[in-house]
Structures are given as C-alpha cells and as structure tokens.
C-alpha atoms as an extended CHARMM CRD file, in Angstrom:
* protein
*
       189  EXT
         1         1  MET       CA           -109.7320000000      141.5830000000      -17.7070000000  PROA      1               0.0000000000
         2         2  ARG       CA           -111.7370000000      138.7080000000      -18.3650000000  PROA      2               0.0000000000
         3         3  ASN       CA           -114.7990000000      140.5930000000      -19.3950000000  PROA      3               0.0000000000
         4         4  LEU       CA           -112.7810000000      142.7470000000      -21.7810000000  PROA      4               0.0000000000
         5         5  LEU       CA           -111.4280000000      138.7860000000      -22.9960000000  PROA      5               0.0000000000
         6         6  LEU       CA           -115.0160000000      137.6690000000      -23.1540000000  PROA      6               0.0000000000
         7         7  ALA       CA           -116.0000000000      140.9090000000      -25.0360000000  PROA      7               0.0000000000
         8         8  ALA       CA           -113.5850000000      140.7280000000      -27.4090000000  PROA      8               0.0000000000
         9         9  LEU       CA           -114.0370000000      137.1950000000      -28.5940000000  PROA      9               0.0000000000
        10        10  LEU       CA           -118.2900000000      138.2090000000      -28.6670000000  PROA      10              0.0000000000
        11        11  GLY       CA           -117.2260000000      140.6440000000      -31.0270000000  PROA      11              0.0000000000
        12        12  ILE       CA           -115.6420000000      138.1360000000      -33.6150000000  PROA      12              0.0000000000
        13        13  ALA       CA           -118.4780000000      135.6340000000      -33.1160000000  PROA      13              0.0000000000
        14        14  ALA       CA           -120.1900000000      138.7550000000      -34.1580000000  PROA      14              0.0000000000
        15        15  VAL       CA           -118.6330000000      139.0790000000      -37.3010000000  PROA      15              0.0000000000
        16        16  ASN       CA           -118.8250000000      135.2890000000      -38.4800000000  PROA      16              0.0000000000
        17        17  LEU       CA           -122.4060000000      134.7110000000      -37.7520000000  PROA      17              0.0000000000
        18        18  SER       CA           -124.0580000000      137.2370000000      -39.7250000000  PROA      18              0.0000000000
        19        19  GLY       CA           -127.4090000000      135.6100000000      -38.8550000000  PROA      19              0.0000000000
        20        20  CYS       CA           -126.6750000000      136.6350000000      -35.2780000000  PROA      20              0.0000000000
        21        21  VAL       CA           -125.4730000000      139.6660000000      -34.9020000000  PROA      21              0.0000000000
        22        22  PRO       CA           -129.0270000000      141.4280000000      -33.1100000000  PROA      22              0.0000000000
        23        23  VAL       CA           -128.2600000000      138.5630000000      -30.5610000000  PROA      23              0.0000000000
        24        24  VAL       CA           -124.0710000000      138.2660000000      -30.3130000000  PROA      24              0.0000000000
        25        25  ALA       CA           -124.3690000000      142.8300000000      -30.3930000000  PROA      25              0.0000000000
        26        26  VAL       CA           -126.5540000000      142.8390000000      -27.4030000000  PROA      26              0.0000000000
        27        27  GLY       CA           -124.9520000000      140.5170000000      -25.1190000000  PROA      27              0.0000000000
        28        28  VAL       CA           -121.3320000000      142.3030000000      -26.4290000000  PROA      28              0.0000000000
        29        29  GLY       CA           -123.0820000000      146.0730000000      -24.7100000000  PROA      29              0.0000000000
        30        30  ALA       CA           -124.5740000000      147.6730000000      -28.2290000000  PROA      30              0.0000000000
        31        31  GLY       CA           -127.3730000000      148.1180000000      -25.0570000000  PROA      31              0.0000000000
        32        32  ALA       CA           -125.0950000000      151.2490000000      -23.6140000000  PROA      32              0.0000000000
        33        33  MET       CA           -124.3540000000      152.5390000000      -26.7180000000  PROA      33              0.0000000000
        34        34  MET       CA           -127.6730000000      152.2900000000      -27.7670000000  PROA      34              0.0000000000
        35        35  ALA       CA           -128.5730000000      154.2270000000      -25.1640000000  PROA      35              0.0000000000
        36        36  ASP       CA           -127.5930000000      157.5310000000      -26.1680000000  PROA      36              0.0000000000
        37        37  ASP       CA           -128.4050000000      156.9680000000      -29.8730000000  PROA      37              0.0000000000
        38        38  ARG       CA           -130.5440000000      158.9360000000      -31.4240000000  PROA      38              0.0000000000
        39        39  ARG       CA           -131.7890000000      155.6000000000      -33.4370000000  PROA      39              0.0000000000
        40        40  THR       CA           -134.0260000000      153.2030000000      -32.5790000000  PROA      40              0.0000000000
        41        41  ALA       CA           -132.6780000000      150.0380000000      -31.3820000000  PROA      41              0.0000000000
        42        42  GLY       CA           -134.0450000000      148.2980000000      -34.1640000000  PROA      42              0.0000000000
        43        43  THR       CA           -132.6550000000      150.4060000000      -36.5980000000  PROA      43              0.0000000000
        44        44  TYR       CA           -128.9410000000      150.7570000000      -34.7540000000  PROA      44              0.0000000000
        45        45  LEU       CA           -128.9400000000      146.6710000000      -35.1660000000  PROA      45              0.0000000000
        46        46  MET       CA           -130.3130000000      146.8820000000      -38.5590000000  PROA      46              0.0000000000
        47        47  ASP       CA           -127.3920000000      149.0950000000      -38.9690000000  PROA      47              0.0000000000
        48        48  GLU       CA           -125.2110000000      146.7820000000      -38.3680000000  PROA      48              0.0000000000
        49        49  GLU       CA           -126.4460000000      144.0230000000      -40.1740000000  PROA      49              0.0000000000
        50        50  ILE       CA           -126.6450000000      146.0470000000      -43.3210000000  PROA      50              0.0000000000
        51        51  GLU       CA           -122.8730000000      146.5590000000      -42.9870000000  PROA      51              0.0000000000
        52        52  LEU       CA           -122.4110000000      143.3740000000      -42.6280000000  PROA      52              0.0000000000
        53        53  LYS       CA           -124.3570000000      141.7430000000      -45.4570000000  PROA      53              0.0000000000
        54        54  ALA       CA           -123.7400000000      144.9050000000      -47.9670000000  PROA      54              0.0000000000
        55        55  ALA       CA           -119.6650000000      143.6530000000      -47.2720000000  PROA      55              0.0000000000
        56        56  SER       CA           -119.9660000000      140.2010000000      -48.0520000000  PROA      56              0.0000000000
        57        57  ARG       CA           -121.4300000000      140.5040000000      -50.7280000000  PROA      57              0.0000000000
        58        58  ILE       CA           -118.8480000000      143.0750000000      -52.1710000000  PROA      58              0.0000000000
        59        59  ARG       CA           -116.4030000000      140.5560000000      -51.2400000000  PROA      59              0.0000000000
        60        60  GLU       CA           -118.2940000000      137.3990000000      -52.8750000000  PROA      60              0.0000000000
        61        61  ALA       CA           -118.8590000000      139.6290000000      -56.2060000000  PROA      61              0.0000000000
        62        62  TYR       CA           -114.9760000000      140.8970000000      -56.1790000000  PROA      62              0.0000000000
        63        63  LYS       CA           -112.0350000000      139.0760000000      -54.3740000000  PROA      63              0.0000000000
        64        64  GLU       CA           -109.3580000000      141.1550000000      -55.3900000000  PROA      64              0.0000000000
        65        65  GLY       CA           -108.1890000000      144.5320000000      -57.1230000000  PROA      65              0.0000000000
        66        66  VAL       CA           -111.4960000000      146.3470000000      -55.3560000000  PROA      66              0.0000000000
        67        67  HSD       CA           -111.3540000000      147.9560000000      -51.5580000000  PROA      67              0.0000000000
        68        68  VAL       CA           -115.0210000000      148.6620000000      -50.3370000000  PROA      68              0.0000000000
        69        69  ASN       CA           -115.6170000000      149.6730000000      -47.0660000000  PROA      69              0.0000000000
        70        70  VAL       CA           -119.4380000000      150.2180000000      -45.9570000000  PROA      70              0.0000000000
        71        71  THR       CA           -120.7960000000      152.2670000000      -43.1990000000  PROA      71              0.0000000000
        72        72  SER       CA           -124.5000000000      152.1170000000      -42.3480000000  PROA      72              0.0000000000
        73        73  TYR       CA           -126.3710000000      154.9730000000      -40.5630000000  PROA      73              0.0000000000
        74        74  ASN       CA           -129.8790000000      154.9120000000      -39.7320000000  PROA      74              0.0000000000
        75        75  ARG       CA           -130.0250000000      152.5880000000      -42.9840000000  PROA      75              0.0000000000
        76        76  ARG       CA           -128.3200000000      155.0640000000      -45.2900000000  PROA      76              0.0000000000
        77        77  LEU       CA           -124.9820000000      153.7610000000      -46.4910000000  PROA      77              0.0000000000
        78        78  LEU       CA           -122.1300000000      155.3030000000      -47.0480000000  PROA      78              0.0000000000
        79        79  LEU       CA           -119.4920000000      153.2040000000      -49.5200000000  PROA      79              0.0000000000
        80        80  THR       CA           -115.9020000000      154.0670000000      -49.5660000000  PROA      80              0.0000000000
        81        81  GLY       CA           -112.5360000000      152.8620000000      -50.6760000000  PROA      81              0.0000000000
        82        82  GLU       CA           -111.4630000000      152.4350000000      -54.5780000000  PROA      82              0.0000000000
        83        83  THR       CA           -112.0460000000      150.6700000000      -57.4290000000  PROA      83              0.0000000000
        84        84  ALA       CA           -109.8170000000      149.8210000000      -60.2510000000  PROA      84              0.0000000000
        85        85  ASP       CA           -112.5750000000      151.3410000000      -63.2020000000  PROA      85              0.0000000000
        86        86  ALA       CA           -116.1900000000      153.0570000000      -63.7750000000  PROA      86              0.0000000000
        87        87  ALA       CA           -117.6580000000      149.4150000000      -64.0670000000  PROA      87              0.0000000000
        88        88  ALA       CA           -116.9930000000      148.1440000000      -60.5750000000  PROA      88              0.0000000000
        89        89  ARG       CA           -118.1040000000      150.9470000000      -58.9720000000  PROA      89              0.0000000000
        90        90  ALA       CA           -121.4970000000      150.7700000000      -60.6190000000  PROA      90              0.0000000000
        91        91  LYS       CA           -121.6800000000      147.3800000000      -59.4730000000  PROA      91              0.0000000000
        92        92  VAL       CA           -120.2220000000      147.9110000000      -55.7800000000  PROA      92              0.0000000000
        93        93  GLU       CA           -123.4310000000      150.2820000000      -55.7760000000  PROA      93              0.0000000000
        94        94  GLN       CA           -125.7150000000      148.2240000000      -57.3770000000  PROA      94              0.0000000000
        95        95  ILE       CA           -124.6500000000      145.6910000000      -54.7560000000  PROA      95              0.0000000000
        96        96  ALA       CA           -125.3030000000      147.8030000000      -51.8930000000  PROA      96              0.0000000000
        97        97  LYS       CA           -128.6950000000      148.8000000000      -53.3760000000  PROA      97              0.0000000000
        98        98  GLU       CA           -129.6480000000      145.6640000000      -53.3740000000  PROA      98              0.0000000000
        99        99  VAL       CA           -129.4060000000      144.4120000000      -49.5380000000  PROA      99              0.0000000000
       100       100  PRO       CA           -132.3200000000      144.5860000000      -47.7590000000  PROA      100             0.0000000000
       101       101  ASN       CA           -133.5370000000      147.3860000000      -45.6480000000  PROA      101             0.0000000000
       102       102  VAL       CA           -130.6670000000      149.9850000000      -47.3370000000  PROA      102             0.0000000000
       103       103  ARG       CA           -132.7540000000      153.2770000000      -47.9020000000  PROA      103             0.0000000000
       104       104  GLU       CA           -129.8090000000      155.1040000000      -49.8150000000  PROA      104             0.0000000000
       105       105  VAL       CA           -126.5440000000      154.7530000000      -51.2580000000  PROA      105             0.0000000000
       106       106  GLN       CA           -123.7270000000      157.3210000000      -51.3940000000  PROA      106             0.0000000000
       107       107  ASN       CA           -120.9080000000      156.3380000000      -53.6080000000  PROA      107             0.0000000000
       108       108  GLU       CA           -117.6140000000      157.9200000000      -52.5600000000  PROA      108             0.0000000000
       109       109  VAL       CA           -115.8870000000      155.3330000000      -53.9350000000  PROA      109             0.0000000000
       110       110  LEU       CA           -112.4370000000      156.4820000000      -55.7100000000  PROA      110             0.0000000000
       111       111  LEU       CA           -110.8440000000      155.0720000000      -59.2690000000  PROA      111             0.0000000000
       112       112  ALA       CA           -108.0080000000      154.1580000000      -58.0620000000  PROA      112             0.0000000000
       113       113  GLY       CA           -105.7390000000      151.5660000000      -57.2400000000  PROA      113             0.0000000000
       114       114  THR       CA           -106.1920000000      149.7830000000      -54.1740000000  PROA      114             0.0000000000
       115       115  SER       CA           -104.8290000000      151.8770000000      -51.2060000000  PROA      115             0.0000000000
       116       116  SER       CA           -101.7180000000      150.4220000000      -49.2330000000  PROA      116             0.0000000000
       117       117  ILE       CA           -101.6960000000      149.3550000000      -45.6440000000  PROA      117             0.0000000000
       118       118  MET       CA            -99.8130000000      152.5230000000      -44.8070000000  PROA      118             0.0000000000
       119       119  ALA       CA           -102.3210000000      154.4980000000      -45.9450000000  PROA      119             0.0000000000
       120       120  ARG       CA           -104.9620000000      152.1300000000      -44.3850000000  PROA      120             0.0000000000
       121       121  SER       CA           -103.4840000000      152.5760000000      -41.2120000000  PROA      121             0.0000000000
       122       122  ASN       CA           -103.3880000000      156.5260000000      -41.5720000000  PROA      122             0.0000000000
       123       123  ASP       CA           -106.4970000000      157.0530000000      -42.3800000000  PROA      123             0.0000000000
       124       124  ALA       CA           -107.6670000000      155.1170000000      -39.0570000000  PROA      124             0.0000000000
       125       125  TYR       CA           -104.7950000000      156.9220000000      -37.4140000000  PROA      125             0.0000000000
       126       126  ILE       CA           -106.9590000000      160.0330000000      -38.4440000000  PROA      126             0.0000000000
       127       127  THR       CA           -110.1250000000      158.9550000000      -37.3310000000  PROA      127             0.0000000000
       128       128  THR       CA           -108.8100000000      158.8990000000      -34.2560000000  PROA      128             0.0000000000
       129       129  LYS       CA           -107.7750000000      162.2500000000      -33.9640000000  PROA      129             0.0000000000
       130       130  VAL       CA           -111.1390000000      163.0200000000      -34.8400000000  PROA      130             0.0000000000
       131       131  LYS       CA           -112.9140000000      161.3050000000      -32.3440000000  PROA      131             0.0000000000
       132       132  ALA       CA           -110.7760000000      162.1100000000      -29.8570000000  PROA      132             0.0000000000
       133       133  ARG       CA           -111.2370000000      165.9010000000      -30.5340000000  PROA      133             0.0000000000
       134       134  PHE       CA           -114.6040000000      165.7000000000      -30.4870000000  PROA      134             0.0000000000
       135       135  LEU       CA           -114.1380000000      164.5860000000      -26.8880000000  PROA      135             0.0000000000
       136       136  ASP       CA           -113.4310000000      168.1130000000      -25.8340000000  PROA      136             0.0000000000
       137       137  ASP       CA           -116.1710000000      170.0860000000      -27.7400000000  PROA      137             0.0000000000
       138       138  ARG       CA           -119.2050000000      170.0900000000      -25.5300000000  PROA      138             0.0000000000
       139       139  ARG       CA           -121.3210000000      171.4130000000      -28.6660000000  PROA      139             0.0000000000
       140       140  PHE       CA           -122.3230000000      168.0500000000      -29.8590000000  PROA      140             0.0000000000
       141       141  SER       CA           -122.2890000000      164.3110000000      -28.3860000000  PROA      141             0.0000000000
       142       142  ILE       CA           -119.1940000000      161.8030000000      -29.7750000000  PROA      142             0.0000000000
       143       143  ASN       CA           -122.0430000000      158.9040000000      -30.0720000000  PROA      143             0.0000000000
       144       144  HSD       CA           -124.3870000000      161.0650000000      -32.4770000000  PROA      144             0.0000000000
       145       145  VAL       CA           -121.3590000000      161.5960000000      -34.5720000000  PROA      145             0.0000000000
       146       146  LYS       CA           -119.8960000000      158.1400000000      -37.1860000000  PROA      146             0.0000000000
       147       147  VAL       CA           -116.3990000000      159.3350000000      -38.7440000000  PROA      147             0.0000000000
       148       148  VAL       CA           -115.1750000000      157.7270000000      -41.3460000000  PROA      148             0.0000000000
       149       149  THR       CA           -111.8870000000      158.1990000000      -42.7950000000  PROA      149             0.0000000000
       150       150  GLU       CA           -110.2930000000      157.3180000000      -46.4540000000  PROA      150             0.0000000000
       151       151  ALA       CA           -107.6610000000      159.0020000000      -47.9460000000  PROA      151             0.0000000000
       152       152  GLY       CA           -107.6560000000      161.2440000000      -45.8960000000  PROA      152             0.0000000000
       153       153  THR       CA           -110.9740000000      162.9240000000      -46.2150000000  PROA      153             0.0000000000
       154       154  VAL       CA           -113.1790000000      162.2670000000      -43.0050000000  PROA      154             0.0000000000
       155       155  PHE       CA           -116.8600000000      161.8130000000      -43.8290000000  PROA      155             0.0000000000
       156       156  LEU       CA           -118.9800000000      162.6080000000      -40.4760000000  PROA      156             0.0000000000
       157       157  MET       CA           -122.5040000000      160.6070000000      -40.3740000000  PROA      157             0.0000000000
       158       158  GLY       CA           -125.2300000000      161.2280000000      -38.4090000000  PROA      158             0.0000000000
       159       159  LEU       CA           -128.8290000000      162.3170000000      -36.7420000000  PROA      159             0.0000000000
       160       160  VAL       CA           -127.7360000000      165.7180000000      -35.6690000000  PROA      160             0.0000000000
       161       161  LYS       CA           -129.0820000000      169.6170000000      -36.0050000000  PROA      161             0.0000000000
       162       162  HSD       CA           -127.2520000000      171.8540000000      -38.4640000000  PROA      162             0.0000000000
       163       163  GLU       CA           -125.4050000000      173.1820000000      -35.6310000000  PROA      163             0.0000000000
       164       164  GLU       CA           -124.3400000000      170.0710000000      -34.2510000000  PROA      164             0.0000000000
       165       165  GLY       CA           -123.0660000000      168.9620000000      -37.4730000000  PROA      165             0.0000000000
       166       166  GLY       CA           -121.2200000000      172.1680000000      -38.4240000000  PROA      166             0.0000000000
       167       167  ALA       CA           -119.4100000000      172.0510000000      -35.5530000000  PROA      167             0.0000000000
       168       168  ALA       CA           -118.4780000000      168.0900000000      -35.8280000000  PROA      168             0.0000000000
       169       169  ALA       CA           -117.1040000000      169.4260000000      -38.9420000000  PROA      169             0.0000000000
       170       170  GLU       CA           -115.3410000000      172.4620000000      -38.1500000000  PROA      170             0.0000000000
       171       171  VAL       CA           -113.7540000000      170.3850000000      -35.2670000000  PROA      171             0.0000000000
       172       172  ALA       CA           -112.3430000000      167.3650000000      -37.9300000000  PROA      172             0.0000000000
       173       173  ALA       CA           -111.3940000000      170.3190000000      -40.4180000000  PROA      173             0.0000000000
       174       174  LYS       CA           -108.8020000000      171.4770000000      -38.1960000000  PROA      174             0.0000000000
       175       175  THR       CA           -107.8040000000      168.2840000000      -37.4510000000  PROA      175             0.0000000000
       176       176  SER       CA           -104.1930000000      167.4420000000      -38.6860000000  PROA      176             0.0000000000
       177       177  GLY       CA           -103.8630000000      164.8860000000      -41.8770000000  PROA      177             0.0000000000
       178       178  VAL       CA           -107.1920000000      165.9630000000      -42.7430000000  PROA      178             0.0000000000
       179       179  ALA       CA           -107.7220000000      166.8520000000      -46.3630000000  PROA      179             0.0000000000
       180       180  LYS       CA           -111.1500000000      167.2730000000      -46.7200000000  PROA      180             0.0000000000
       181       181  VAL       CA           -114.1790000000      167.0870000000      -45.0980000000  PROA      181             0.0000000000
       182       182  VAL       CA           -117.5390000000      165.6030000000      -46.0590000000  PROA      182             0.0000000000
       183       183  LYS       CA           -121.0520000000      166.0550000000      -44.5130000000  PROA      183             0.0000000000
       184       184  VAL       CA           -123.8080000000      162.7800000000      -44.5980000000  PROA      184             0.0000000000
       185       185  PHE       CA           -125.3450000000      163.9430000000      -41.9240000000  PROA      185             0.0000000000
       186       186  GLU       CA           -129.4100000000      163.6310000000      -41.7460000000  PROA      186             0.0000000000
       187       187  TYR       CA           -130.0610000000      166.8200000000      -40.1060000000  PROA      187             0.0000000000
       188       188  GLN       CA           -133.6540000000      166.4700000000      -37.0780000000  PROA      188             0.0000000000
       189       189  ASP       CA           -134.3720000000      170.9380000000      -37.4940000000  PROA      189             0.0000000000
C-alpha cells in the first residue's frame, strides 16, 4: 500500500515537473513498461515529454472553448478532441508541429462544441473495455497497442506487424460502444 501511494505521488509530481519527467518516470516504474515496448527507452521518454509540452502549449493558447487530447507514440502525435472552428483546429495542429522532436501530427480534432464530462467518461469506459478485451487475445501484446477513445471512435497506435494491427482493430471494433476504429499504427513488416 505504501509503495502504491508513493507511486501515485510521484506520478502527480511528474505532471507538475515536465522538465524532470525522465527522472520521475523512471522512478515510478516506467522501466518495467519499457521492457516490453518496441520503442527505445529514449523514445518512450521523449513521447511522454512531447505529450506534456504539446498539451501545455495548447492550454496556454486556448484557456476555454477547446478540448484537445495529445497522444504521442514513436514521436507521432495524435490530436483528438473538439474545437469550435477551423481556425482553432489549424492553430492547435501548428502548435503541436512546433513541439521539439515531433516528426508527424495526425489531427483528428472535430469541429464541435466541447464534450461533456459524461461523454469523456463514456470514452474512458470504452478504452477500458477495449484494453480488457485485448488481454484475452493472444495474437498481439497489449503493450504494443495504445488505445485512445474520443466521441466513440477508438484510435489505435503502436509499432506493430500488419497481422497484429488487424487483430487489434478487429477486437476493438467488436467492443460494445465503439462507433469506429482508426488505425494510426506504424507497421514493422
């Protein structure tokens, strides 16, 4: 219990210490997760830093009226969420492209009003169900596929073989509540 509390406190500290993320992340146990990750340890930590910097810069530019999630995998940045107009959507993408070490941005931000807490909770629940179903499938490792859900659309990221990506997309598509699956994979074969 004490270790769990310590890990939670270190995790909270990591969010507040973006410049020190690599040090804190390793202390929280990122090394264990990196062991089965196809990214290098440096890229894994760089992805964490990219996410924090992009999210921070977008929040600074848009205090209200914009809800954007940033997810980085192998230095490819996925943007999801909502903006009220095309100009804000384009500006969010430009901000993301200017973050150091980002090599590609996939902008999936919708032109819509900001989603409700209930909608976001439902998306989190869908993500949890997809990940739980991944545990039962032996065709790919759950650690090789990152799941992001926005407005019922499931985005799948990772470094996978075509067969693994197809299997993950199949499992996600058959999960209740999933409206659509978008593959944002990098293929290794």
